[in-house]
Structure formats: C-alpha cells, structure tokens
C-alpha positions as a Markdown table, in Angstrom:
| # | Residue | x | y | z |
|---|---|---|---|---|
| 1 | Unk | -0.1 | 0.1 | 0.0 |
| 2 | Unk | 1.4 | 3.5 | -0.9 |
| 3 | Unk | 2.4 | 5.9 | 1.7 |
| 4 | Unk | -0.4 | 8.2 | 0.8 |
| 5 | Unk | -3.6 | 7.8 | -1.1 |
| 6 | Unk | -6.5 | 10.3 | -1.6 |
| 7 | Unk | -9.5 | 8.0 | -1.3 |
| 8 | Unk | -12.3 | 9.9 | -2.5 |
| 9 | Unk | -13.0 | 12.9 | -4.9 |
| 10 | Unk | -14.3 | 16.1 | -3.2 |
| 11 | Unk | -17.0 | 18.4 | -4.1 |
| 12 | Unk | -17.5 | 21.9 | -2.6 |
| 13 | Unk | -20.8 | 22.4 | -0.8 |
| 14 | Unk | -21.9 | 25.8 | 0.7 |
| 15 | Unk | -23.0 | 25.7 | 4.2 |
| 16 | Unk | -22.1 | 26.6 | 7.9 |
| 17 | Unk | -21.3 | 24.5 | 11.0 |
| 18 | Unk | -23.8 | 26.2 | 13.5 |
| 19 | Unk | -23.6 | 29.5 | 11.5 |
| 20 | Unk | -19.8 | 29.8 | 12.4 |
| 21 | Unk | -17.5 | 28.1 | 9.9 |
| 22 | Unk | -18.5 | 27.7 | 6.3 |
| 23 | Unk | -18.6 | 24.0 | 5.4 |
| 24 | Unk | -16.2 | 22.4 | 2.9 |
| 25 | Unk | -15.9 | 18.7 | 2.3 |
| 26 | Unk | -13.2 | 16.9 | 4.3 |
| 27 | Unk | -10.8 | 14.8 | 2.3 |
| 28 | Unk | -10.0 | 11.4 | 3.8 |
| 29 | Unk | -6.3 | 10.4 | 3.1 |
| 30 | Unk | -4.3 | 7.4 | 4.2 |
| 31 | Unk | -0.8 | 8.0 | 5.5 |
| 32 | Unk | 1.7 | 5.3 | 6.5 |
| 33 | Unk | 3.4 | 6.2 | 9.7 |
| 34 | Unk | 6.5 | 4.3 | 8.8 |
| 35 | Unk | 6.9 | 6.0 | 5.2 |
| 36 | Unk | 6.0 | 9.7 | 5.8 |
| 37 | Unk | 6.7 | 12.2 | 3.0 |
| 38 | Unk | 5.1 | 15.5 | 2.2 |
| 39 | Unk | 1.4 | 14.9 | 1.5 |
| 40 | Unk | 0.0 | 16.5 | -1.5 |
| 41 | Unk | -3.9 | 16.7 | -1.6 |
| 42 | Unk | -5.6 | 17.9 | -4.8 |
| 43 | Unk | -7.9 | 20.9 | -4.6 |
| 44 | Unk | -7.3 | 21.4 | -0.9 |
| 45 | Unk | -7.1 | 25.0 | 0.4 |
| 46 | Unk | -5.1 | 26.5 | 3.2 |
| 47 | Unk | -6.8 | 25.8 | 6.5 |
| 48 | Unk | -9.2 | 23.1 | 5.3 |
| 49 | Unk | -9.8 | 20.2 | 7.5 |
| 50 | Unk | -8.3 | 16.8 | 6.5 |
| 51 | Unk | -8.8 | 13.5 | 8.1 |
| 52 | Unk | -5.7 | 11.1 | 8.1 |
| 53 | Unk | -6.2 | 7.3 | 8.3 |
| 54 | Unk | -3.0 | 6.4 | 9.9 |
| 55 | Unk | -1.8 | 3.1 | 8.6 |
| 56 | Unk | 0.9 | 0.7 | 10.0 |
| 57 | Unk | 1.7 | -2.7 | 8.8 |
| 58 | Unk | -1.2 | -2.4 | 6.3 |
| 59 | Unk | -3.8 | -1.8 | 8.9 |
| 60 | Unk | -5.7 | 1.4 | 10.1 |
| 61 | Unk | -4.6 | 2.1 | 13.6 |
| 62 | Unk | -6.2 | 5.5 | 14.1 |
| 63 | Unk | -7.8 | 8.6 | 12.6 |
| 64 | Unk | -6.6 | 12.1 | 13.3 |
| 65 | Unk | -7.8 | 15.5 | 12.0 |
| 66 | Unk | -5.4 | 18.0 | 10.5 |
| 67 | Unk | -5.6 | 21.4 | 8.8 |
| 68 | Unk | -3.9 | 21.9 | 5.6 |
| 69 | Unk | -0.9 | 24.1 | 5.9 |
| 70 | Unk | -1.5 | 25.7 | 2.6 |
| 71 | Unk | -2.9 | 25.0 | -1.0 |
| 72 | Unk | -1.6 | 21.5 | -1.6 |
| 73 | Unk | -1.5 | 19.5 | 1.7 |
| 74 | Unk | 0.7 | 18.8 | 4.6 |
| 75 | Unk | 4.4 | 18.8 | 5.3 |
| 76 | Unk | 6.3 | 15.7 | 6.5 |
| 77 | Unk | 7.2 | 17.4 | 9.7 |
| 78 | Unk | 3.5 | 18.3 | 10.4 |
| 79 | Unk | 2.6 | 14.7 | 9.8 |
| 80 | Unk | 5.2 | 13.5 | 12.2 |
| 81 | Unk | 3.7 | 15.5 | 15.0 |
| 82 | Unk | 0.2 | 14.5 | 14.2 |
| 83 | Unk | 1.0 | 10.6 | 14.0 |
| 84 | Unk | 3.8 | 10.5 | 16.4 |
| 85 | Unk | 1.6 | 8.6 | 18.9 |
| 86 | Unk | 1.4 | 5.7 | 16.5 |
| 87 | Unk | 5.1 | 5.5 | 15.6 |
| 88 | Unk | 6.1 | 3.0 | 18.1 |
| 89 | Unk | 2.9 | 1.2 | 18.2 |
| 90 | Unk | 3.5 | -2.7 | 17.9 |
| 91 | Unk | 0.9 | -4.8 | 16.3 |
| 92 | Unk | 0.5 | -8.7 | 16.6 |
| 93 | Unk | 1.9 | -10.4 | 13.6 |
| 94 | Unk | -0.4 | -10.8 | 10.7 |
| 95 | Unk | -1.7 | -14.4 | 10.6 |
| 96 | Unk | -1.7 | -16.1 | 7.1 |
| 97 | Unk | -3.9 | -19.1 | 6.6 |
| 98 | Unk | -3.3 | -21.2 | 3.5 |
| 99 | Unk | -6.2 | -21.1 | 1.1 |
| 100 | Unk | -7.1 | -24.8 | 1.5 |
| 101 | Unk | -7.7 | -24.2 | 5.1 |
| 102 | Unk | -10.1 | -21.4 | 4.7 |
| 103 | Unk | -13.8 | -22.3 | 5.2 |
| 104 | Unk | -16.4 | -21.7 | 2.5 |
| 105 | Unk | -18.1 | -18.3 | 2.9 |
| 106 | Unk | -21.5 | -17.0 | 2.0 |
| 107 | Unk | -22.1 | -13.3 | 1.8 |
| 108 | Unk | -25.7 | -11.9 | 2.3 |
| 109 | Unk | -26.8 | -8.5 | 0.9 |
| 110 | Unk | -30.4 | -7.4 | 1.7 |
| 111 | Unk | -31.6 | -4.5 | -0.7 |
| 112 | Unk | -34.6 | -2.5 | -1.7 |
| 113 | Unk | -32.7 | -1.7 | -4.9 |
| 114 | Unk | -33.5 | 2.1 | -4.5 |
| 115 | Unk | -30.1 | 2.8 | -6.0 |
| 116 | Unk | -29.1 | 0.2 | -8.5 |
| 117 | Unk | -25.7 | 1.7 | -9.4 |
| 118 | Unk | -24.8 | 1.8 | -5.7 |
| 119 | Unk | -25.9 | -1.9 | -5.2 |
| 120 | Unk | -23.9 | -2.9 | -8.2 |
| 121 | Unk | -20.8 | -0.9 | -6.8 |
| 122 | Unk | -21.2 | -2.8 | -3.4 |
| 123 | Unk | -21.4 | -6.2 | -5.2 |
| 124 | Unk | -18.5 | -5.5 | -7.4 |
| 125 | Unk | -16.5 | -4.8 | -4.4 |
| 126 | Unk | -17.5 | -8.2 | -3.0 |
| 127 | Unk | -16.5 | -10.0 | -6.2 |
| 128 | Unk | -12.9 | -8.5 | -5.9 |
| 129 | Unk | -12.4 | -10.5 | -2.6 |
| 130 | Unk | -9.0 | -12.1 | -2.2 |
| 131 | Unk | -10.8 | -15.4 | -1.2 |
| 132 | Unk | -10.9 | -18.9 | -2.7 |
| 133 | Unk | -14.4 | -20.1 | -2.2 |
| 134 | Unk | -17.4 | -17.9 | -1.6 |
| 135 | Unk | -20.9 | -16.9 | -2.9 |
| 136 | Unk | -22.7 | -13.6 | -2.9 |
| 137 | Unk | -26.5 | -13.9 | -2.1 |
| 138 | Unk | -28.5 | -10.8 | -2.9 |
| 139 | Unk | -32.0 | -10.6 | -1.4 |
| 140 | Unk | -34.6 | -8.4 | -3.0 |
| 141 | Unk | -36.7 | -6.9 | -0.1 |
| 142 | Unk | -39.3 | -5.1 | -2.1 |
| 143 | Unk | -42.8 | -5.9 | -1.5 |
| 144 | Unk | -43.4 | -6.1 | -5.3 |
| 145 | Unk | -40.6 | -6.7 | -7.8 |
| 146 | Unk | -39.9 | -8.2 | -11.1 |
| 147 | Unk | -36.7 | -9.7 | -9.4 |
| 148 | Unk | -32.9 | -9.2 | -9.9 |
| 149 | Unk | -32.3 | -11.7 | -12.4 |
| 150 | Unk | -30.7 | -9.2 | -14.8 |
| 151 | Unk | -28.3 | -8.3 | -12.0 |
| 152 | Unk | -27.3 | -12.0 | -11.6 |
| 153 | Unk | -26.7 | -12.4 | -15.3 |
| 154 | Unk | -24.5 | -9.2 | -15.3 |
| 155 | Unk | -22.3 | -10.1 | -12.3 |
| 156 | Unk | -21.6 | -13.7 | -13.0 |
| 157 | Unk | -22.1 | -17.1 | -11.3 |
| 158 | Unk | -20.9 | -16.2 | -7.8 |
| 159 | Unk | -24.0 | -14.1 | -7.3 |
| 160 | Unk | -27.4 | -15.6 | -6.6 |
| 161 | Unk | -30.6 | -13.7 | -6.0 |
| 162 | Unk | -33.6 | -14.3 | -4.0 |
| 163 | Unk | -36.9 | -12.4 | -3.1 |
| 164 | Unk | -38.2 | -11.8 | 0.4 |
| 165 | Unk | -41.6 | -10.0 | 0.3 |
| 166 | Unk | -41.8 | -9.5 | 3.9 |
| 167 | Unk | -40.4 | -6.2 | 4.6 |
| 168 | Unk | -37.5 | -5.6 | 6.9 |
| 169 | Unk | -33.9 | -6.3 | 6.8 |
| 170 | Unk | -34.1 | -9.3 | 9.2 |
| 171 | Unk | -36.5 | -11.1 | 7.1 |
| 172 | Unk | -34.2 | -10.5 | 4.1 |
| 173 | Unk | -31.2 | -11.7 | 5.9 |
| 174 | Unk | -32.9 | -14.7 | 7.1 |
| 175 | Unk | -33.8 | -15.6 | 3.6 |
| 176 | Unk | -30.1 | -15.3 | 2.8 |
| 177 | Unk | -29.2 | -17.7 | 5.6 |
| 178 | Unk | -31.8 | -20.1 | 4.5 |
| 179 | Unk | -30.2 | -20.4 | 1.1 |
| 180 | Unk | -26.5 | -19.9 | 2.1 |
| 181 | Unk | -24.1 | -22.9 | 1.8 |
| 182 | Unk | -21.1 | -21.4 | 3.5 |
| 183 | Unk | -19.5 | -22.6 | 6.7 |
| 184 | Unk | -19.9 | -19.0 | 8.0 |
| 185 | Unk | -22.2 | -16.2 | 6.8 |
| 186 | Unk | -20.9 | -12.7 | 6.4 |
| 187 | Unk | -23.4 | -9.8 | 6.3 |
| 188 | Unk | -23.1 | -6.3 | 4.7 |
| 189 | Unk | -25.4 | -3.8 | 3.1 |
| 190 | Unk | -25.8 | -2.1 | -0.4 |
| 191 | Unk | -24.4 | 1.1 | 0.7 |
| 192 | Unk | -20.8 | 0.0 | 1.4 |
| 193 | Unk | -17.7 | -0.7 | -0.4 |
| 194 | Unk | -15.7 | -3.6 | 1.2 |
| 195 | Unk | -11.8 | -3.9 | 1.4 |
| 196 | Unk | -10.5 | -6.7 | -0.9 |
| 197 | Unk | -9.2 | -8.6 | 2.0 |
| 198 | Unk | -12.3 | -8.4 | 4.1 |
| 199 | Unk | -13.6 | -11.8 | 3.8 |
| 200 | Unk | -10.1 | -13.3 | 4.2 |
| 201 | Unk | -9.6 | -11.4 | 7.6 |
| 202 | Unk | -12.9 | -12.7 | 8.9 |
| 203 | Unk | -12.2 | -16.2 | 7.9 |
| 204 | Unk | -8.7 | -16.1 | 9.3 |
| 205 | Unk | -10.0 | -15.0 | 12.6 |
| 206 | Unk | -12.7 | -17.8 | 12.7 |
| 207 | Unk | -9.8 | -20.3 | 12.0 |
| 208 | Unk | -7.5 | -18.9 | 14.7 |
| 209 | Unk | -10.3 | -18.7 | 17.3 |
| 210 | Unk | -12.5 | -21.9 | 17.1 |
| 211 | Unk | -14.6 | -20.8 | 20.0 |
| 212 | Unk | -15.7 | -17.5 | 18.5 |
| 213 | Unk | -19.2 | -17.6 | 17.2 |
| 214 | Unk | -19.2 | -14.3 | 15.4 |
| 215 | Unk | -17.0 | -11.3 | 14.4 |
| 216 | Unk | -17.6 | -7.5 | 13.8 |
| 217 | Unk | -15.2 | -5.6 | 11.7 |
| 218 | Unk | -14.1 | -1.9 | 11.3 |
| 219 | Unk | -16.6 | 0.4 | 9.4 |
| 220 | Unk | -15.0 | 3.6 | 8.2 |
| 221 | Unk | -16.7 | 6.5 | 6.4 |
| 222 | Unk | -16.6 | 6.2 | 2.6 |
| 223 | Unk | -16.7 | 10.1 | 2.2 |
| 224 | Unk | -17.2 | 13.3 | 4.2 |
| 225 | Unk | -18.7 | 15.3 | 1.3 |
| 226 | Unk | -21.6 | 16.7 | 3.1 |
| 227 | Unk | -22.0 | 18.1 | 6.7 |
| 228 | Unk | -24.5 | 15.5 | 7.6 |
| 229 | Unk | -21.9 | 12.7 | 6.9 |
| 230 | Unk | -19.6 | 14.4 | 9.3 |
| 231 | Unk | -22.3 | 14.8 | 11.9 |
| 232 | Unk | -22.8 | 11.0 | 11.9 |
| 233 | Unk | -19.1 | 10.6 | 12.8 |
| 234 | Unk | -19.4 | 13.4 | 15.6 |
| 235 | Unk | -22.6 | 12.3 | 17.1 |
| 236 | Unk | -22.2 | 8.5 | 17.3 |
| 237 | Unk | -18.4 | 8.4 | 16.8 |
| 238 | Unk | -19.3 | 6.8 | 13.5 |
| 239 | Unk | -19.5 | 2.9 | 14.0 |
| 240 | Unk | -17.4 | 1.3 | 16.5 |
| 241 | Unk | -13.8 | 2.8 | 16.3 |
| 242 | Unk | -11.4 | 0.2 | 18.0 |
| 243 | Unk | -8.2 | -0.6 | 16.1 |
| 244 | Unk | -7.1 | -3.7 | 18.0 |
| 245 | Unk | -8.7 | -7.1 | 17.9 |
| 246 | Unk | -10.8 | -7.9 | 20.8 |
| 247 | Unk | -12.6 | -11.1 | 22.2 |
| 248 | Unk | -15.8 | -10.8 | 24.2 |
| 249 | Unk | -17.5 | -13.3 | 26.4 |
| 250 | Unk | -19.3 | -13.1 | 29.7 |
| 251 | Unk | -16.5 | -15.0 | 31.4 |
| 252 | Unk | -13.8 | -12.6 | 30.0 |
| 253 | Unk | -15.6 | -9.2 | 30.7 |
| 254 | Unk | -18.1 | -9.7 | 33.5 |
| 255 | Unk | -15.7 | -8.2 | 36.1 |
| 256 | Unk | -14.1 | -5.7 | 33.6 |
| 257 | Unk | -16.9 | -3.8 | 31.8 |
| 258 | Unk | -20.0 | -3.0 | 34.1 |
| 259 | Unk | -22.2 | -2.4 | 31.0 |
| 260 | Unk | -21.3 | -5.8 | 29.3 |
| 261 | Unk | -23.2 | -7.1 | 27.4 |
| 262 | Unk | -25.8 | -4.6 | 27.4 |
| 263 | Unk | -23.8 | -1.9 | 25.5 |
| 264 | Unk | -23.6 | -4.1 | 22.3 |
| 265 | Unk | -22.4 | -1.3 | 20.0 |
| 266 | Unk | -18.9 | -2.4 | 20.9 |
| 267 | Unk | -19.4 | -5.8 | 19.0 |
| 268 | Unk | -19.7 | -4.1 | 15.7 |
| 269 | Unk | -22.5 | -3.3 | 13.1 |
| 270 | Unk | -24.7 | -5.2 | 10.7 |
| 271 | Unk | -22.9 | -4.0 | 7.6 |
| 272 | Unk | -19.7 | -5.8 | 8.7 |
| 273 | Unk | -20.3 | -8.9 | 10.6 |
| 274 | Unk | -20.2 | -12.6 | 10.2 |
| 275 | Unk | -21.6 | -15.6 | 12.2 |
| 276 | Unk | -20.7 | -19.2 | 12.1 |
| 277 | Unk | -23.5 | -21.3 | 10.4 |
| 278 | Unk | -23.3 | -23.6 | 13.5 |
| 279 | Unk | -24.0 | -20.7 | 15.8 |
| 280 | Unk | -27.0 | -19.6 | 13.7 |
| 281 | Unk | -28.4 | -23.1 | 13.8 |
| 282 | Unk | -27.9 | -23.3 | 17.6 |
| 283 | Unk | -28.8 | -19.7 | 18.6 |
| 284 | Unk | -31.3 | -18.5 | 16.0 |
| 285 | Unk | -31.2 | -16.0 | 13.3 |
| 286 | Unk | -32.6 | -12.5 | 13.1 |
| 287 | Unk | -35.6 | -11.4 | 15.0 |
| 288 | Unk | -38.0 | -10.4 | 12.1 |
| 289 | Unk | -39.8 | -7.8 | 14.4 |
| 290 | Unk | -36.4 | -5.8 | 14.6 |
| 291 | Unk | -34.6 | -4.0 | 11.9 |
| 292 | Unk | -34.6 | -1.4 | 9.1 |
| 293 | Unk | -37.9 | -1.6 | 7.3 |
| 294 | Unk | -39.9 | -2.4 | 10.5 |
| 295 | Unk | -41.4 | 0.1 | 13.0 |
| 296 | Unk | -38.2 | -0.5 | 15.2 |
| 297 | Unk | -35.8 | 0.9 | 12.5 |
| 298 | Unk | -33.0 | -1.3 | 13.8 |
| 299 | Unk | -31.6 | -3.5 | 16.7 |
| 300 | Unk | -31.5 | -6.7 | 14.7 |
| 301 | Unk | -27.8 | -6.8 | 14.4 |
| 302 | Unk | -27.0 | -5.9 | 18.1 |
| 303 | Unk | -29.6 | -8.7 | 19.2 |
| 304 | Unk | -28.1 | -11.3 | 16.9 |
| 305 | Unk | -24.6 | -10.7 | 18.3 |
| 306 | Unk | -25.8 | -10.3 | 21.8 |
| 307 | Unk | -27.4 | -13.7 | 22.0 |
| 308 | Unk | -24.2 | -15.3 | 21.1 |
| 309 | Unk | -22.6 | -14.1 | 24.4 |
| 310 | Unk | -25.8 | -14.4 | 26.5 |
| 311 | Unk | -25.9 | -18.0 | 25.5 |
| 312 | Unk | -22.3 | -18.7 | 26.6 |
| 313 | Unk | -20.5 | -18.0 | 23.2 |
| 314 | Unk | -17.8 | -15.6 | 22.4 |
| 315 | Unk | -17.5 | -12.8 | 19.8 |
| 316 | Unk | -14.4 | -11.1 | 18.2 |
| 317 | Unk | -13.8 | -7.7 | 16.8 |
| 318 | Unk | -11.4 | -7.7 | 13.9 |
| 319 | Unk | -10.2 | -4.2 | 12.7 |
| 320 | Unk | -8.4 | -5.6 | 9.7 |
| 321 | Unk | -11.7 | -6.5 | 8.1 |
| 322 | Unk | -12.7 | -3.2 | 6.7 |
| 323 | Unk | -15.9 | -1.9 | 5.2 |
| 324 | Unk | -16.5 | 1.8 | 3.9 |
| 325 | Unk | -19.9 | 2.9 | 4.6 |
| 326 | Unk | -21.7 | 5.8 | 2.7 |
| 327 | Unk | -23.2 | 7.9 | 5.5 |
| 328 | Unk | -26.6 | 9.7 | 5.0 |
| 329 | Unk | -26.0 | 13.0 | 3.0 |
| 330 | Unk | -28.8 | 15.3 | 4.2 |
| 331 | Unk | -29.8 | 16.8 | 7.5 |
| 332 | Unk | -33.2 | 15.2 | 7.3 |
| 333 | Unk | -31.7 | 11.8 | 6.7 |
| 334 | Unk | -29.1 | 12.2 | 9.6 |
| 335 | Unk | -31.9 | 13.1 | 12.1 |
| 336 | Unk | -34.1 | 10.3 | 10.9 |
| 337 | Unk | -31.1 | 7.9 | 11.4 |
| 338 | Unk | -30.5 | 9.4 | 14.9 |
| 339 | Unk | -34.0 | 8.7 | 16.0 |
| 340 | Unk | -34.0 | 5.3 | 14.4 |
| 341 | Unk | -30.7 | 4.2 | 16.2 |
| 342 | Unk | -32.3 | 5.2 | 19.4 |
| 343 | Unk | -35.7 | 3.4 | 18.5 |
| 344 | Unk | -33.7 | 0.3 | 17.5 |
| 345 | Unk | -31.6 | 0.1 | 20.8 |
| 346 | Unk | -34.5 | 0.1 | 23.1 |
| 347 | Unk | -36.8 | -2.1 | 20.9 |
| 348 | Unk | -33.9 | -4.6 | 21.1 |
| 349 | Unk | -33.8 | -4.3 | 24.9 |
| 350 | Unk | -37.7 | -4.9 | 24.9 |
| 351 | Unk | -37.5 | -7.9 | 22.8 |
| 352 | Unk | -34.9 | -9.3 | 25.3 |
| 353 | Unk | -37.2 | -8.6 | 28.4 |
| 354 | Unk | -40.3 | -10.0 | 26.8 |
| 355 | Unk | -38.5 | -13.2 | 26.0 |
| 356 | Unk | -36.8 | -13.4 | 29.5 |
| 357 | Unk | -37.9 | -10.9 | 32.2 |
| 358 | Unk | -34.8 | -11.5 | 34.1 |
| 359 | Unk | -33.1 | -9.2 | 31.6 |
| 360 | Unk | -35.0 | -6.2 | 33.0 |
| 361 | Unk | -33.3 | -6.1 | 36.4 |
| 362 | Unk | -29.9 | -6.4 | 34.7 |
| 363 | Unk | -30.7 | -3.5 | 32.4 |
| 364 | Unk | -32.0 | -1.3 | 35.1 |
| 365 | Unk | -28.8 | -1.9 | 37.1 |
| 366 | Unk | -26.9 | -0.5 | 34.1 |
| 367 | Unk | -29.0 | 2.7 | 33.4 |
| 368 | Unk | -26.7 | 5.1 | 35.2 |
| 369 | Unk | -23.7 | 3.7 | 33.2 |
| 370 | Unk | -25.9 | 4.0 | 30.1 |
| 371 | Unk | -26.8 | 7.7 | 30.8 |
| 372 | Unk | -23.2 | 8.4 | 31.4 |
| 373 | Unk | -22.3 | 7.0 | 28.1 |
| 374 | Unk | -25.0 | 8.7 | 26.3 |
| 375 | Unk | -23.9 | 12.1 | 27.7 |
| 376 | Unk | -20.2 | 11.5 | 26.9 |
| 377 | Unk | -19.0 | 14.7 | 25.1 |
| 378 | Unk | -19.3 | 13.9 | 21.5 |
| 379 | Unk | -15.9 | 15.5 | 20.6 |
| 380 | Unk | -14.2 | 12.5 | 22.4 |
| 381 | Unk | -16.0 | 10.2 | 20.1 |
| 382 | Unk | -14.6 | 11.5 | 16.8 |
| 383 | Unk | -11.5 | 13.1 | 15.3 |
| 384 | Unk | -13.5 | 16.2 | 14.8 |
| 385 | Unk | -11.9 | 19.2 | 16.6 |
| 386 | Unk | -15.4 | 20.8 | 17.2 |
| 387 | Unk | -18.8 | 19.2 | 17.2 |
| 388 | Unk | -21.0 | 20.7 | 14.7 |
| 389 | Unk | -24.0 | 18.5 | 14.6 |
| 390 | Unk | -27.5 | 20.1 | 15.3 |
| 391 | Unk | -28.4 | 20.5 | 18.8 |
| 392 | Unk | -31.8 | 18.9 | 17.9 |
| 393 | Unk | -29.9 | 15.5 | 17.3 |
| 394 | Unk | -29.6 | 14.8 | 21.0 |
| 395 | Unk | -33.3 | 15.2 | 21.6 |
| 396 | Unk | -34.2 | 13.1 | 18.5 |
| 397 | Unk | -32.0 | 10.4 | 19.8 |
| 398 | Unk | -33.7 | 10.5 | 23.2 |
| 399 | Unk | -37.1 | 10.5 | 21.6 |
| 400 | Unk | -36.2 | 7.4 | 19.7 |
| 401 | Unk | -34.9 | 5.7 | 23.0 |
| 402 | Unk | -38.3 | 6.4 | 24.6 |
| 403 | Unk | -40.3 | 5.2 | 21.6 |
| 404 | Unk | -38.5 | 2.0 | 21.1 |
| 405 | Unk | -40.5 | -0.4 | 23.3 |
| 406 | Unk | -43.7 | 1.0 | 21.7 |
| 407 | Unk | -42.2 | 0.5 | 18.3 |
| 408 | Unk | -41.4 | -3.2 | 19.1 |
| 409 | Unk | -44.9 | -4.0 | 20.3 |
| 410 | Unk | -46.2 | -2.3 | 17.1 |
| 411 | Unk | -43.9 | -4.3 | 14.8 |
| 412 | Unk | -44.9 | -7.6 | 16.5 |
| 413 | Unk | -48.6 | -6.6 | 16.1 |
| 414 | Unk | -48.0 | -6.0 | 12.4 |
| 415 | Unk | -46.3 | -9.3 | 11.8 |
| 416 | Unk | -49.2 | -11.1 | 13.4 |
| 417 | Unk | -51.6 | -9.6 | 11.1 |
| 418 | Unk | -49.6 | -11.0 | 8.3 |
| 419 | Unk | -50.2 | -14.6 | 9.4 |
C-alpha cells in the first residue's frame, strides 16, 4: 500500500457549522506512519480540514484530524507531529492461513434496490475478494418486484438472487441464511464498499479462534462530502472505532466492563459482521420484528450478536476486516437515522425482556452507566476538533430511545396480522 492515497474525490458544498464556519468537504487520506513524506492533496485550500487514516503494517490504527498548511496539503514534519503517537505502536503479526484451510463463505446483501448503481458497486467490491471459495446472495426486499435476475446475469455465477416480500432487513437476511451454503455467513449492506481482504480477515479470525461464534469488523466513512456525513461521525463516533482485535464473552468481561453485554455497540454493526453457520443453527437467526424496514428501525444486528454471548459463546472484533460506509447525505436523513438508532436500541432491549424478564433487572442496574455513556462529550468520540451536529440531534435520539418499546410492540402486532 502506498504511503499516501486520496481515497475519494471532493465536491464543494456551501453551508455553515452552527452558523460559524463555512462548510467544505473533508478529504480522507491514508498515510503510512513508517513511510511519511510531504502529503499532496488535490484541490485542498489553506486551513481546510483533512482526516488522516493512519496506517501501520497495512492496517488502519487511528484517525486524526489536521488542517492543510497551505494550498496543496501537509508537510512531512507536520505529519510526524500528528502521527507521532502511532510511531512506536507494536501490532501482533498478521496471520496467514493457506487457501485450502479457509472455510467456504456466504455473503448476504439485503436490498430495496433504491439505487441500482450503488448496489452494483457494492457487489462488484465483494466480487474482488481475495478469497478462494465464496458466494454472494442478494436478497430483494421490495414488496413487489420483477426480481433481480438481470443483476445476476450481469455479475456472474458467484451471485445468486432471491426475493423476500416480507419487509425488513431481518426477514431479508434470514432468507439469505436459508439459502447460504457457507461454513460461515458474512453480512453487509448495499451502501458500502468492502476492502479486498475483508472476507479473508474474517475467515482467518474464525480459523484462529475456534470458540468464536461471530465477528464484527471496522466500518469507516467512505466520504465526508456533506456536513450530515460528518455529523454521523461526530454524534455516534461513526461505527465502532477500535483498532485492535478484541474477544468478548461473559467470562472474560463480567468483572471488567460493568455495561457488558448490554452496550452491544462495541461488538460491531450489521454492515460488517459474520456468524458461524453452526451458531446460527444453535442460537437462532435475526428477530423479524427488529430492523430497518420495520417500525423498530434497527436493533436486529445487535440482538443477533448479543445472544451469542448471552448463551455462553464468544465474539471477536477484527479491525483488519474493513468496510467503507456511505453515510446519509442530508440533515433530514441524519436526524431520521439518529431517531432510528435510538428506537432500535430500546426495541432490542424490549425484545430481550419480553422473552426473558430477568433481563429487566440487569438492564435497570446499568441505566446510570448508560446515561453516562449517552452524555459523553461527542468530541471525544470522533477526530473532529469541534462538534457541529445540530443540537436537535440529542433530543431526537432520546425521543427514539423512549419510542423503542412501543415500536417493538407495534412491529410484533404488524407481523401477527400478516399471518
């Protein structure tokens, strides 16, 4: 990998951060901490914000924000100051598993096909996987559709398409699981681009950790062209941002993390996770009343991962398995997502409590820690020097948290009417 690479083209958009600083897109640039040179960035102006993905040994180890010194980029000396804390970082050696020992994999991609070029781009990135034996299962989740047969013909024999008329990402993913033939099933979405080694890193982690049921991976922003895309990173810290491999289980963390396992965001996200087929058979698949496309808006991925550890299994987080996510581009979409994330979280907790009331006391004991986590200053969650998201975002998130239990009941009732 080269020492520097501008990942995405920029487009200038007029705007303001809370009426103070005019908005300009933030280029995302990779720099190798061991091979620093003057960094040239096309179209950047003096003082413009830049996000640096700091690389070491072929892995992202951190993200820092900088300001361009002048028209053109950043000097080597400035980069050394910004990345100095990563210079002496020691990473575990990269494990290489021979192709013949890698398990067969299935990749499931649910879609409403609202943006066919985006879907094709996601699938094309999957087909470039550096992996010997895998299939891609695309599940058309539109309630009425002529099917995606033309997509299958275009993208080749590794892609199979199925329809799932019941709306909701959980129903679509479950349809993919039923038809999958892999030893493990990886899940992603149609609004991502995956790294070419994504599947290999997931499989290598399974091979090296036979007790691990599921794995989450690193999700990075594909671009920061609009202010709303930056707000997602500022408000939530993006998706999970840990750059070292972790193993989670009740036995490992019960005396270490007081929120475990009821702060499931640390496990990963539905656009970058994989589960062993044996664990899906033993512990069950996605809860159909949860997820995008249902009144709950989400929570299905967290529930699937949580029940692995609640039933005595283990999870891993592998930052070498990288997916780049296209965040929502408008303020309206961002605020809708903020509400939906809150709704999905408490809907997921409601589903747990209704299935096993013992969860209620455990969740109540963790409410103070949850409030502390919720009110953590947002600028501690992202490289952004100053939080710029709308103040209304916090209220929308709380509203979603309060609505979640009602949303779950509504979703269950809707499913009952379909039967």
